[in-house]
C-alpha positions in Angstrom: -17.6 -36.2 12.4 -14.2 -34.3 14.0 -11.4 -33.9 12.6 -8.4 -34.4 14.9 -5.0 -31.7 14.4 -1.9 -34.0 14.9 1.2 -32.0 16.2 4.0 -32.1 13.9 6.4 -34.9 13.9 10.0 -34.6 14.4 10.4 -35.0 10.7 7.9 -32.2 9.8 10.0 -29.9 12.5 13.5 -30.9 10.8 12.1 -30.2 7.4 10.8 -26.7 8.4 13.8 -25.8 9.8 15.9 -27.0 7.0 13.4 -25.2 4.5 14.0 -21.8 6.8 17.5 -22.0 6.7 17.7 -22.8 2.7 15.3 -19.9 2.0 16.2 -17.2 4.7 20.3 -17.3 4.6 22.3 -16.4 1.7 26.1 -16.2 2.6 27.7 -19.9 3.5 31.3 -20.3 4.7 32.3 -24.1 3.2 34.9 -25.1 5.6 36.7 -28.1 4.1 36.4 -26.9 0.5 38.0 -28.8 -1.7 39.5 -27.6 -5.4 39.3 -31.5 -6.2 36.3 -32.0 -8.8 35.7 -35.4 -7.4 35.6 -34.3 -3.4 31.7 -33.8 -2.2 32.5 -30.1 -1.1 33.5 -29.4 -4.6 30.1 -30.5 -5.9 28.0 -28.9 -2.8 29.8 -25.7 -3.5 28.8 -25.5 -7.2 25.3 -26.5 -6.4 24.9 -23.9 -3.7 26.5 -21.1 -6.1 23.8 -22.1 -8.6 21.0 -21.7 -6.4 21.9 -18.1 -5.4 24.3 -18.5 -2.6 27.3 -16.6 -2.1 30.0 -19.1 -1.0 33.2 -18.8 0.6 35.8 -21.5 0.6 37.6 -22.1 3.9 40.6 -24.3 3.6 43.8 -23.1 4.9 45.7 -26.1 2.6 44.7 -23.9 -0.3 44.3 -20.2 0.9 44.6 -17.9 -2.0 43.9 -20.5 -4.7 40.0 -20.4 -6.5 37.3 -22.6 -6.5 34.3 -22.4 -8.7 35.8 -18.7 -9.1 35.9 -17.8 -5.7 38.6 -17.2 -3.7 39.7 -19.8 -0.9 40.4 -17.9 2.8 42.2 -19.7 5.3 40.4 -19.2 8.3 36.5 -18.6 9.3 36.9 -14.9 10.2 38.1 -14.2 6.7 34.9 -15.5 5.7 32.7 -13.1 7.3 30.0 -11.6 7.7 28.8 -15.5 8.6 25.1 -16.6 8.0 25.8 -20.3 7.3 28.5 -22.3 8.3 28.9 -25.8 6.5 31.0 -28.0 7.7 32.8 -30.6 5.7 35.1 -31.9 8.5 35.7 -35.1 10.4 33.3 -35.2 13.3 36.0 -35.4 15.9 37.3 -31.8 14.3 34.1 -30.0 14.1 34.4 -28.4 18.0 36.7 -25.9 17.0 34.9 -24.8 13.9 32.0 -24.5 15.9 33.6 -22.6 18.5 34.7 -20.2 16.2 31.3 -20.0 14.4 29.6 -18.8 17.4 32.4 -16.5 18.6 32.0 -15.0 15.1 28.2 -14.5 15.4 26.8 -17.3 12.6 23.2 -18.0 12.6 23.7 -21.8 11.7 25.9 -24.6 11.6 25.4 -26.9 9.1 27.1 -30.6 9.6 27.2 -32.4 6.2 26.4 -35.8 5.6 28.7 -38.1 7.9 29.6 -35.3 10.1 27.9 -36.0 13.7 29.3 -34.2 16.9 26.3 -33.8 19.5 28.9 -31.7 21.6 29.5 -29.5 19.2 25.9 -29.4 18.2 24.6 -28.7 21.7 27.2 -25.6 22.5 26.0 -24.2 19.0 22.1 -24.8 20.2 22.9 -23.3 23.5 24.4 -20.1 22.0 21.5 -19.5 20.1 22.6 -21.2 16.4 20.1 -23.3 14.4 22.2 -26.4 13.9 21.7 -29.1 11.1 23.5 -32.3 11.4 24.3 -35.3 9.1 22.7 -33.5 5.9 23.4 -31.9 2.7 21.9 -28.8 1.2 22.3 -30.2 -2.1 20.0 -33.3 -1.2 17.5 -31.1 0.9 16.9 -28.3 -1.7 15.6 -30.9 -4.1 13.9 -33.0 -1.9 12.0 -30.5 -0.3 10.8 -29.1 -3.4 13.0 -25.7 -3.3 12.8 -23.9 -6.9 13.9 -21.0 -8.6 11.4 -18.6 -7.0 12.6 -20.1 -3.4 16.3 -19.1 -3.7 17.8 -17.0 -1.0 16.9 -13.0 -1.0 
C-alpha cells in the first residue's frame, strides 16, 4: 500500500501564514485603538501586550493619552518602525491606512474581524506585504495553540 502526499489546503496555508506572522514579528501598530474597555480594539491590545508584543496605539482623536500604559500616537508614521499594522477601521476606510503601511515599510497588514477590503489587500500584496484579513490575533493565537514558548522574539 502506498501513501499519498496531499497538497496543503488553503486553510493549511492560511494557518501557516498566521502562525508565521504571530511568532516572527513583535511590533504592532494598532490603528483605531480605543481607550474604552468595552471596545474590541482595547481588549485585543491588552491581549497582544500580555503575549509579548510591543503595541503602539494609533488614534488621532486621543493622541497623547494612554491605553494599557502605552502612549497613543496620531499617525502610523509616529508608530514606526512598523512590522504588523493591525487595523480596527471600517472596511471602506482601510485604503489610506494600507497605503501608509506600504509607504512606511510595514511587513504585515492585518485587518480585524469584519474588516474586508480586497482592493487594499491586493495593493499590499503587490507591494510585498503579508495580508491577513477578517481575522483577530486574540482568536488566532489560542486557536493555533500558540503558547508562552511561541511568543515573538
